[in-house]
C-alpha positions, 0 to 999 in steps of 0.5 A, a space after each residue: 500500500 502506498 500514497 504518493 503526491 504527484 506535482 509539477 515541481 518539488 519545493 519545501 511547501 509541496 514536500 510539507 503538503 505530501 508529508 501531511 497527506 501521507 500522515 493523514 492516510 497512515 492515521 486512517 483506521 485500518 482493519 484485517 479480518 478473519 479469512 474463511 476457507 473450506 477447512 475453517 479460517 485463516 487468521 487476519 493478515 497483519 497490516 503492512 506499512 503504507 509507503 509515502 512518496 513524491 513524484 514531480 516533473 522538476 525541482 526548484 532546488 539546485 542541486 535537486 537532492 542537496 541540503 535544502 531538499 534533505 532538510 525539507 524531507 527531515 522535517 517529518 520523519 514520523 507519520 509524514 515520512 516520505 521514503 521515495 520519489 523522483 524528479 523526472 525532468 531533472 533526472 533525480 530520485 531518492 530512497 530512504 531506507 527505514 532503519 533507526 537512522 535515515 540512510 539516503 540513496 540519492 541519484 542524480 543524473 548527469 544531465 536532464 532528460 529530454 521530454 521531447 517527442 
């Protein structure tokens, strides 16, 4: 299960908006029920974590994954944490491994991708 915010650009305001959206989905009441089958019932499945992310066309930051971007993501590492995302035109992507400490896996392409046909 995942919640991703898709916007034209990435900036601090939109990162905060995506974090609040992820937090609101994670706060929803979720359930798991018994699963009946021919010989009885299976126990309820454990709830899986909800992944949060941000997809954009471009980034307002230079460099796209620099300190300003990382500070914006670090403002909410609780229910609003975003662990994955990409900015397509600038060719950047990120993944945060969920451990006790944030470990960044950042990639920035050497040049912007062309979106022409």
